[in-house]
N, CA, C and O atoms as a Tripos MOL2 file, in Angstrom:
@<TRIPOS>MOLECULE
protein
  196   195    49     0     0
PROTEIN
NO_CHARGES

@<TRIPOS>ATOM
      1 N         -14.9930  -75.4740   26.7480 N.3       1 MET1
      2 CA        -15.4130  -74.1290   27.1190 C.3       1 MET1
      3 C         -16.8560  -74.2010   27.6100 C.2       1 MET1
      4 O         -17.7020  -74.8460   26.9920 O.2       1 MET1
      5 N         -17.1170  -73.5490   28.7000 N.am      2 GLU2
      6 CA        -18.4570  -73.5720   29.2700 C.3       2 GLU2
      7 C         -19.4050  -72.6710   28.4810 C.2       2 GLU2
      8 O         -18.9900  -71.7080   27.8350 O.2       2 GLU2
      9 N         -20.6670  -73.0090   28.5560 N.am      3 LYS3
     10 CA        -21.6900  -72.2640   27.8130 C.3       3 LYS3
     11 C         -21.7040  -70.7880   28.2310 C.2       3 LYS3
     12 O         -21.7870  -69.9080   27.3740 O.2       3 LYS3
     13 N         -21.6240  -70.5140   29.5260 N.am      4 ASP4
     14 CA        -21.6390  -69.1200   30.0050 C.3       4 ASP4
     15 C         -20.4570  -68.3330   29.4600 C.2       4 ASP4
     16 O         -20.5960  -67.1750   29.0660 O.2       4 ASP4
     17 N         -19.3040  -68.9650   29.4400 N.am      5 HIS5
     18 CA        -18.1040  -68.3020   28.9310 C.3       5 HIS5
     19 C         -18.2670  -67.9780   27.4440 C.2       5 HIS5
     20 O         -17.9090  -66.8880   26.9970 O.2       5 HIS5
     21 N         -18.8020  -68.9210   26.6920 N.am      6 LEU6
     22 CA        -19.0230  -68.7200   25.2640 C.3       6 LEU6
     23 C         -20.0230  -67.5920   25.0210 C.2       6 LEU6
     24 O         -19.8380  -66.7840   24.1110 O.2       6 LEU6
     25 N         -21.0710  -67.5350   25.8230 N.am      7 GLU7
     26 CA        -22.0670  -66.4690   25.6700 C.3       7 GLU7
     27 C         -21.4500  -65.1050   25.9260 C.2       7 GLU7
     28 O         -21.7770  -64.1380   25.2380 O.2       7 GLU7
     29 N         -20.5640  -65.0180   26.9050 N.am      8 ILE8
     30 CA        -19.8930  -63.7450   27.2100 C.3       8 ILE8
     31 C         -19.0110  -63.3290   26.0380 C.2       8 ILE8
     32 O         -18.9920  -62.1620   25.6470 O.2       8 ILE8
     33 N         -18.2860  -64.2870   25.4870 N.am      9 ILE9
     34 CA        -17.4140  -63.9830   24.3480 C.3       9 ILE9
     35 C         -18.2370  -63.5410   23.1440 C.2       9 ILE9
     36 O         -17.8780  -62.5740   22.4730 O.2       9 ILE9
     37 N         -19.3300  -64.2330   22.8660 N.am     10 LEU10
     38 CA        -20.1760  -63.8670   21.7290 C.3      10 LEU10
     39 C         -20.8050  -62.4910   21.9220 C.2      10 LEU10
     40 O         -20.9370  -61.7390   20.9560 O.2      10 LEU10
     41 N         -21.1900  -62.1510   23.1300 N.am     11 GLU11
     42 CA        -21.7550  -60.8270   23.4130 C.3      11 GLU11
     43 C         -20.6990  -59.7490   23.1690 C.2      11 GLU11
     44 O         -21.0030  -58.6970   22.6050 O.2      11 GLU11
     45 N         -19.4720  -60.0050   23.5890 N.am     12 ASP12
     46 CA        -18.3820  -59.0570   23.3750 C.3      12 ASP12
     47 C         -18.1260  -58.8580   21.8850 C.2      12 ASP12
     48 O         -17.9280  -57.7310   21.4300 O.2      12 ASP12
     49 N         -18.1300  -59.9430   21.1330 N.am     13 ILE13
     50 CA        -17.9250  -59.8610   19.6860 C.3      13 ILE13
     51 C         -19.0540  -59.0640   19.0380 C.2      13 ILE13
     52 O         -18.8110  -58.2450   18.1520 O.2      13 ILE13
     53 N         -20.2850  -59.3040   19.4790 N.am     14 ARG14
     54 CA        -21.4370  -58.5850   18.9200 C.3      14 ARG14
     55 C         -21.3140  -57.0850   19.1690 C.2      14 ARG14
     56 O         -21.5650  -56.2790   18.2720 O.2      14 ARG14
     57 N         -20.9280  -56.7130   20.3870 N.am     15 GLU15
     58 CA        -20.7780  -55.2900   20.7140 C.3      15 GLU15
     59 C         -19.6930  -54.6370   19.8560 C.2      15 GLU15
     60 O         -19.8610  -53.5130   19.3830 O.2      15 GLU15
     61 N         -18.5950  -55.3390   19.6600 N.am     16 LYS16
     62 CA        -17.5170  -54.7820   18.8390 C.3      16 LYS16
     63 C         -17.9480  -54.6770   17.3820 C.2      16 LYS16
     64 O         -17.6070  -53.7100   16.7010 O.2      16 LYS16
     65 N         -18.6840  -55.6540   16.9080 N.am     17 PHE17
     66 CA        -19.1900  -55.6170   15.5380 C.3      17 PHE17
     67 C         -20.1250  -54.4300   15.3450 C.2      17 PHE17
     68 O         -20.0780  -53.7630   14.3120 O.2      17 PHE17
     69 N         -20.9750  -54.1630   16.3350 N.am     18 GLU18
     70 CA        -21.8830  -53.0150   16.2620 C.3      18 GLU18
     71 C         -21.0930  -51.7050   16.2000 C.2      18 GLU18
     72 O         -21.4780  -50.7840   15.4800 O.2      18 GLU18
     73 N         -19.9920  -51.6200   16.9520 N.am     19 LEU19
     74 CA        -19.1560  -50.4210   16.9030 C.3      19 LEU19
     75 C         -18.5470  -50.2270   15.5160 C.2      19 LEU19
     76 O         -18.4660  -49.1050   15.0170 O.2      19 LEU19
     77 N         -18.1280  -51.3120   14.9070 N.am     20 VAL20
     78 CA        -17.5690  -51.2310   13.5570 C.3      20 VAL20
     79 C         -18.6400  -50.7430   12.5830 C.2      20 VAL20
     80 O         -18.3700  -49.8950   11.7320 O.2      20 VAL20
     81 N         -19.8440  -51.2750   12.7060 N.am     21 LEU21
     82 CA        -20.9340  -50.8510   11.8190 C.3      21 LEU21
     83 C         -21.2620  -49.3770   12.0080 C.2      21 LEU21
     84 O         -21.5000  -48.6640   11.0330 O.2      21 LEU21
     85 N         -21.2770  -48.9200   13.2480 N.am     22 GLU22
     86 CA        -21.5290  -47.5030   13.5100 C.3      22 GLU22
     87 C         -20.4380  -46.6380   12.8850 C.2      22 GLU22
     88 O         -20.7280  -45.5830   12.3200 O.2      22 GLU22
     89 N         -19.1950  -47.0770   12.9820 N.am     23 GLY23
     90 CA        -18.0940  -46.3370   12.3890 C.3      23 GLY23
     91 C         -18.2320  -46.2430   10.8810 C.2      23 GLY23
     92 O         -17.9780  -45.1940   10.2870 O.2      23 GLY23
     93 N         -18.6340  -47.3410   10.2670 N.am     24 HIS24
     94 CA        -18.8320  -47.3280    8.8210 C.3      24 HIS24
     95 C         -19.9670  -46.3900    8.4310 C.2      24 HIS24
     96 O         -19.8910  -45.7100    7.4070 O.2      24 HIS24
     97 N         -20.9990  -46.3530    9.2290 N.am     25 GLU25
     98 CA        -22.1270  -45.4560    8.9380 C.3      25 GLU25
     99 C         -21.6780  -43.9940    9.0030 C.2      25 GLU25
    100 O         -22.0500  -43.1880    8.1500 O.2      25 GLU25
    101 N         -20.8870  -43.6600   10.0070 N.am     26 VAL26
    102 CA        -20.3780  -42.2920   10.1450 C.3      26 VAL26
    103 C         -19.4860  -41.9390    8.9560 C.2      26 VAL26
    104 O         -19.6010  -40.8520    8.3890 O.2      26 VAL26
    105 N         -18.5980  -42.8600    8.5810 N.am     27 LEU27
    106 CA        -17.7280  -42.6140    7.4350 C.3      27 LEU27
    107 C         -18.5340  -42.4380    6.1500 C.2      27 LEU27
    108 O         -18.2180  -41.5800    5.3270 O.2      27 LEU27
    109 N         -19.5670  -43.2470    5.9830 N.am     28 HIS28
    110 CA        -20.4090  -43.1380    4.7920 C.3      28 HIS28
    111 C         -21.0550  -41.7570    4.7200 C.2      28 HIS28
    112 O         -21.0750  -41.1330    3.6590 O.2      28 HIS28
    113 N         -21.5770  -41.2860    5.8360 N.am     29 LYS29
    114 CA        -22.2040  -39.9610    5.8630 C.3      29 LYS29
    115 C         -21.1860  -38.8640    5.5610 C.2      29 LYS29
    116 O         -21.4940  -37.9170    4.8380 O.2      29 LYS29
    117 N         -19.9870  -38.9850    6.1040 N.am     30 GLU30
    118 CA        -18.9400  -37.9960    5.8430 C.3      30 GLU30
    119 C         -18.5580  -37.9860    4.3670 C.2      30 GLU30
    120 O         -18.3690  -36.9190    3.7820 O.2      30 GLU30
    121 N         -18.4440  -39.1480    3.7720 N.am     31 ILE31
    122 CA        -18.1140  -39.2300    2.3460 C.3      31 ILE31
    123 C         -19.2270  -38.6080    1.5140 C.2      31 ILE31
    124 O         -18.9510  -37.8730    0.5650 O.2      31 ILE31
    125 N         -20.4780  -38.8910    1.8560 N.am     32 GLN32
    126 CA        -21.6030  -38.3190    1.1200 C.3      32 GLN32
    127 C         -21.6030  -36.7960    1.2390 C.2      32 GLN32
    128 O         -21.8350  -36.0960    0.2530 O.2      32 GLN32
    129 N         -21.3460  -36.2890    2.4330 N.am     33 ASN33
    130 CA        -21.3090  -34.8350    2.6310 C.3      33 ASN33
    131 C         -20.1800  -34.2040    1.8220 C.2      33 ASN33
    132 O         -20.3600  -33.1500    1.2120 O.2      33 ASN33
    133 N         -19.0300  -34.8450    1.8200 N.am     34 THR34
    134 CA        -17.8930  -34.3300    1.0650 C.3      34 THR34
    135 C         -18.1850  -34.3350   -0.4310 C.2      34 THR34
    136 O         -17.8310  -33.3900   -1.1360 O.2      34 THR34
    137 N         -18.8270  -35.3890   -0.9160 N.am     35 ARG35
    138 CA        -19.1880  -35.4480   -2.3390 C.3      35 ARG35
    139 C         -20.1530  -34.3220   -2.6950 C.2      35 ARG35
    140 O         -20.0230  -33.6930   -3.7450 O.2      35 ARG35
    141 N         -21.1170  -34.0730   -1.8190 N.am     36 GLN36
    142 CA        -22.0830  -33.0120   -2.0880 C.3      36 GLN36
    143 C         -21.3940  -31.6480   -2.1110 C.2      36 GLN36
    144 O         -21.6670  -30.8220   -2.9820 O.2      36 GLN36
    145 N         -20.5010  -31.4200   -1.1540 N.am     37 GLU37
    146 CA        -19.7670  -30.1550   -1.1210 C.3      37 GLU37
    147 C         -18.9150  -29.9920   -2.3760 C.2      37 GLU37
    148 O         -18.8330  -28.9000   -2.9370 O.2      37 GLU37
    149 N         -18.2880  -31.0670   -2.8100 N.am     38 LEU38
    150 CA        -17.4610  -31.0210   -4.0120 C.3      38 LEU38
    151 C         -18.3100  -30.7100   -5.2430 C.2      38 LEU38
    152 O         -17.9010  -29.9250   -6.0980 O.2      38 LEU38
    153 N         -19.4830  -31.3210   -5.3320 N.am     39 ARG39
    154 CA        -20.3830  -31.0220   -6.4590 C.3      39 ARG39
    155 C         -20.7590  -29.5470   -6.4760 C.2      39 ARG39
    156 O         -20.7920  -28.9220   -7.5350 O.2      39 ARG39
    157 N         -21.0440  -28.9930   -5.3030 N.am     40 GLU40
    158 CA        -21.4090  -27.5850   -5.2170 C.3      40 GLU40
    159 C         -20.2450  -26.6930   -5.6330 C.2      40 GLU40
    160 O         -20.4370  -25.7070   -6.3440 O.2      40 GLU40
    161 N         -19.0390  -27.0400   -5.1900 N.am     41 GLU41
    162 CA        -17.8580  -26.2580   -5.5670 C.3      41 GLU41
    163 C         -17.6090  -26.3360   -7.0730 C.2      41 GLU41
    164 O         -17.2820  -25.3290   -7.6990 O.2      41 GLU41
    165 N         -17.7590  -27.5080   -7.6460 N.am     42 ILE42
    166 CA        -17.5600  -27.6770   -9.0880 C.3      42 ILE42
    167 C         -18.6010  -26.8550   -9.8430 C.2      42 ILE42
    168 O         -18.2830  -26.2060  -10.8400 O.2      42 ILE42
    169 N         -19.8410  -26.8830   -9.3650 N.am     43 GLY43
    170 CA        -20.8820  -26.0800  -10.0000 C.3      43 GLY43
    171 C         -20.5720  -24.5930   -9.9330 C.2      43 GLY43
    172 O         -20.8140  -23.8550  -10.8880 O.2      43 GLY43
    173 N         -20.0420  -24.1650   -8.8130 N.am     44 PHE44
    174 CA        -19.6820  -22.7490   -8.6390 C.3      44 PHE44
    175 C         -18.5620  -22.3660   -9.6080 C.2      44 PHE44
    176 O         -18.6040  -21.3010  -10.2240 O.2      44 PHE44
    177 N         -17.5620  -23.2410   -9.7390 N.am     45 VAL45
    178 CA        -16.4470  -22.9720  -10.6430 C.3      45 VAL45
    179 C         -16.9500  -22.9670  -12.0870 C.2      45 VAL45
    180 O         -16.5270  -22.1190  -12.8730 O.2      45 VAL45
    181 N         -17.8250  -23.8720  -12.4480 N.am     46 ASN46
    182 CA        -18.3690  -23.9230  -13.8210 C.3      46 ASN46
    183 C         -19.1160  -22.6400  -14.1540 C.2      46 ASN46
    184 O         -19.0330  -22.1480  -15.2800 O.2      46 ASN46
    185 N         -19.8370  -22.0990  -13.1980 N.am     47 VAL47
    186 CA        -20.5650  -20.8560  -13.4380 C.3      47 VAL47
    187 C         -19.5770  -19.7200  -13.6900 C.2      47 VAL47
    188 O         -19.8120  -18.8760  -14.5550 O.2      47 VAL47
    189 N         -18.4800  -19.6930  -12.9450 N.am     48 LYS48
    190 CA        -17.4830  -18.6410  -13.1220 C.3      48 LYS48
    191 C         -16.7900  -18.7440  -14.4710 C.2      48 LYS48
    192 O         -16.4480  -17.7310  -15.0800 O.2      48 LYS48
    193 N         -16.5860  -19.9590  -14.9300 N.am     49 VAL49
    194 CA        -15.8770  -20.1620  -16.2090 C.3      49 VAL49
    195 C         -16.8550  -19.8290  -17.3100 C.2      49 VAL49
    196 O         -16.5110  -19.9180  -18.4880 O.2      49 VAL49
@<TRIPOS>BOND
     1     1     2 1
     2     2     3 1
     3     3     4 2
     4     3     5 am
     5     5     6 1
     6     6     7 1
     7     7     8 2
     8     7     9 am
     9     9    10 1
    10    10    11 1
    11    11    12 2
    12    11    13 am
    13    13    14 1
    14    14    15 1
    15    15    16 2
    16    15    17 am
    17    17    18 1
    18    18    19 1
    19    19    20 2
    20    19    21 am
    21    21    22 1
    22    22    23 1
    23    23    24 2
    24    23    25 am
    25    25    26 1
    26    26    27 1
    27    27    28 2
    28    27    29 am
    29    29    30 1
    30    30    31 1
    31    31    32 2
    32    31    33 am
    33    33    34 1
    34    34    35 1
    35    35    36 2
    36    35    37 am
    37    37    38 1
    38    38    39 1
    39    39    40 2
    40    39    41 am
    41    41    42 1
    42    42    43 1
    43    43    44 2
    44    43    45 am
    45    45    46 1
    46    46    47 1
    47    47    48 2
    48    47    49 am
    49    49    50 1
    50    50    51 1
    51    51    52 2
    52    51    53 am
    53    53    54 1
    54    54    55 1
    55    55    56 2
    56    55    57 am
    57    57    58 1
    58    58    59 1
    59    59    60 2
    60    59    61 am
    61    61    62 1
    62    62    63 1
    63    63    64 2
    64    63    65 am
    65    65    66 1
    66    66    67 1
    67    67    68 2
    68    67    69 am
    69    69    70 1
    70    70    71 1
    71    71    72 2
    72    71    73 am
    73    73    74 1
    74    74    75 1
    75    75    76 2
    76    75    77 am
    77    77    78 1
    78    78    79 1
    79    79    80 2
    80    79    81 am
    81    81    82 1
    82    82    83 1
    83    83    84 2
    84    83    85 am
    85    85    86 1
    86    86    87 1
    87    87    88 2
    88    87    89 am
    89    89    90 1
    90    90    91 1
    91    91    92 2
    92    91    93 am
    93    93    94 1
    94    94    95 1
    95    95    96 2
    96    95    97 am
    97    97    98 1
    98    98    99 1
    99    99   100 2
   100    99   101 am
   101   101   102 1
   102   102   103 1
   103   103   104 2
   104   103   105 am
   105   105   106 1
   106   106   107 1
   107   107   108 2
   108   107   109 am
   109   109   110 1
   110   110   111 1
   111   111   112 2
   112   111   113 am
   113   113   114 1
   114   114   115 1
   115   115   116 2
   116   115   117 am
   117   117   118 1
   118   118   119 1
   119   119   120 2
   120   119   121 am
   121   121   122 1
   122   122   123 1
   123   123   124 2
   124   123   125 am
   125   125   126 1
   126   126   127 1
   127   127   128 2
   128   127   129 am
   129   129   130 1
   130   130   131 1
   131   131   132 2
   132   131   133 am
   133   133   134 1
   134   134   135 1
   135   135   136 2
   136   135   137 am
   137   137   138 1
   138   138   139 1
   139   139   140 2
   140   139   141 am
   141   141   142 1
   142   142   143 1
   143   143   144 2
   144   143   145 am
   145   145   146 1
   146   146   147 1
   147   147   148 2
   148   147   149 am
   149   149   150 1
   150   150   151 1
   151   151   152 2
   152   151   153 am
   153   153   154 1
   154   154   155 1
   155   155   156 2
   156   155   157 am
   157   157   158 1
   158   158   159 1
   159   159   160 2
   160   159   161 am
   161   161   162 1
   162   162   163 1
   163   163   164 2
   164   163   165 am
   165   165   166 1
   166   166   167 1
   167   167   168 2
   168   167   169 am
   169   169   170 1
   170   170   171 1
   171   171   172 2
   172   171   173 am
   173   173   174 1
   174   174   175 1
   175   175   176 2
   176   175   177 am
   177   177   178 1
   178   178   179 1
   179   179   180 2
   180   179   181 am
   181   181   182 1
   182   182   183 1
   183   183   184 2
   184   183   185 am
   185   185   186 1
   186   186   187 1
   187   187   188 2
   188   187   189 am
   189   189   190 1
   190   190   191 1
   191   191   192 2
   192   191   193 am
   193   193   194 1
   194   194   195 1
   195   195   196 2
@<TRIPOS>SUBSTRUCTURE
     1 MET1         2 RESIDUE 1 A MET
     2 GLU2         6 RESIDUE 1 A GLU
     3 LYS3        10 RESIDUE 1 A LYS
     4 ASP4        14 RESIDUE 1 A ASP
     5 HIS5        18 RESIDUE 1 A HIS
     6 LEU6        22 RESIDUE 1 A LEU
     7 GLU7        26 RESIDUE 1 A GLU
     8 ILE8        30 RESIDUE 1 A ILE
     9 ILE9        34 RESIDUE 1 A ILE
    10 LEU10       38 RESIDUE 1 A LEU
    11 GLU11       42 RESIDUE 1 A GLU
    12 ASP12       46 RESIDUE 1 A ASP
    13 ILE13       50 RESIDUE 1 A ILE
    14 ARG14       54 RESIDUE 1 A ARG
    15 GLU15       58 RESIDUE 1 A GLU
    16 LYS16       62 RESIDUE 1 A LYS
    17 PHE17       66 RESIDUE 1 A PHE
    18 GLU18       70 RESIDUE 1 A GLU
    19 LEU19       74 RESIDUE 1 A LEU
    20 VAL20       78 RESIDUE 1 A VAL
    21 LEU21       82 RESIDUE 1 A LEU
    22 GLU22       86 RESIDUE 1 A GLU
    23 GLY23       90 RESIDUE 1 A GLY
    24 HIS24       94 RESIDUE 1 A HIS
    25 GLU25       98 RESIDUE 1 A GLU
    26 VAL26      102 RESIDUE 1 A VAL
    27 LEU27      106 RESIDUE 1 A LEU
    28 HIS28      110 RESIDUE 1 A HIS
    29 LYS29      114 RESIDUE 1 A LYS
    30 GLU30      118 RESIDUE 1 A GLU
    31 ILE31      122 RESIDUE 1 A ILE
    32 GLN32      126 RESIDUE 1 A GLN
    33 ASN33      130 RESIDUE 1 A ASN
    34 THR34      134 RESIDUE 1 A THR
    35 ARG35      138 RESIDUE 1 A ARG
    36 GLN36      142 RESIDUE 1 A GLN
    37 GLU37      146 RESIDUE 1 A GLU
    38 LEU38      150 RESIDUE 1 A LEU
    39 ARG39      154 RESIDUE 1 A ARG
    40 GLU40      158 RESIDUE 1 A GLU
    41 GLU41      162 RESIDUE 1 A GLU
    42 ILE42      166 RESIDUE 1 A ILE
    43 GLY43      170 RESIDUE 1 A GLY
    44 PHE44      174 RESIDUE 1 A PHE
    45 VAL45      178 RESIDUE 1 A VAL
    46 ASN46      182 RESIDUE 1 A ASN
    47 VAL47      186 RESIDUE 1 A VAL
    48 LYS48      190 RESIDUE 1 A LYS
    49 VAL49      194 RESIDUE 1 A VAL
């Protein structure tokens, strides 16, 4: 395999890896937001009880 070809493949892999990391970051933020909303709802229910 030629060096140029390998560099192109590695660049493609890097870009895809970055997309995966971005996706994980978005999911992490969504999970954190959902946890916070759930805590608020639980607190609201506890006050009512």
